[in-house]
N, C-alpha and C positions, 0 to 999 in steps of 0.2 A: 408507167410502172413496168418493170421487167416481168416476164413470165416466170412462174415458179420453177420452170424447167431449169433455169440458171442456178437454182438453189437446191440441188439434189443431194447435198451432203446430209449427214445424219441429223444435224441441228436444224433442219428446215421445218417450215410450218407443217407441211404434209406429214413428214415423219413423226413430228411431235404429236399431232392429233391421232395418228395411227397408234403410236405407243400408248397414249392415254386411253384410247378406246380399248385396246387389248388388255391393258391393266385393269380396266373395269369389267372385263369379261363380256364385252358387247360385240356383236357382229356389226358389219357395216349396215345391214338392213335394219337392225334394231336401233342403232344410233340415228340413222336417216329417218326412221319413223318418228322418233322422239323430236327431231328437228323439223319434221315435215318437209324434208327435201328428198330427192330421188337418190337411191343408194349408188347409182352410177356416178352421180355428181360427187358424192362423198369419196368414192373410189378415185376419181380424178384429182380431188384435193389431196388425198393421202399420197398419191403418186406424183405430186408436184406438176400436174398438167394443167395449163391454163392460168388465168389470172386468179389471185386470191379472192375469196368471197367478200361481201360487204361487211362493214363493221358490226351490224346487228347479227348477222349469221355467225361471225367469229365470237361475239359475246354469248350467243346461244350455245355454241360449241363448248365454250369455256364453262358455262353453267352446267351443261349436261355431263361434262367430263371432270367436274370439280377442279378446274384448272384456273390459273390466274389470267383474267381477261387481258390485262396489260401486256403480259408476256406473249400471249398468242397474237394480239394486235401488232406487237413489235415484230414478231417472227414473220408476219404477213406483210410487213413493210408499210403498215398504216401509220399515217401522221395525223395527230390530233388536230382538229379544226382550230383549237385554241392557239396552236403554234402559228398557223397562217394568220389569224387575227392579230396576235401579238407582233408578228413580223410586219404586218401592214401598218401598225400603229407606232412601232418603235424601230427606226432605221438601224440603230446599233445592234439590236437583236437580230434583225434581218441579215446584217453583215456577218455576225457571228455564225448564223446558220449557213451562209454561203461559204464561209471559210472552214467549217468543220471537216469537210472531206480532205482538205490539204494539210490538216494538222498532223504532227508526228504521232505514230501509233502509241508510244508510251504515254503521251499527254492525253490522248483519247481514252486509254485504259484507266488512267487516274480519274478522269472526268466521269467515266462510267461508274467506277467504284464509289466516288463521292456522291453522285446522283442516287445510287442505290441506297446509300445510307439515309437519304432524305425522302425516300419513297413513302407515299402514304400507305396505310394498312391495306391489305388485300381485300377486295370486294367480295 
């Protein structure tokens, strides 16, 4: 998995949690206390330094910040274990996943939009 350093643009995982934290009027120390993590670790996350946290930490962040868990997990590059299981059981699905990176951008965008329409309600 790539370091978050490679994703320093505005739409990165770190920038998103920073914006959400600020919108709630929380300091890094306050949010870190709620999450029971060190504020220096939160600072590193917000500045896209190091690997993204584990799934549970991301879910805790989402709850604390009233954010969509799936959105934050996706921004952090987390792949659901259900995808790995389905790929192991269904060779056609595995081939689709392997081909996704080479699909034309316009097709990917259409797929994203279509998938968003079928998205389950926010947790």
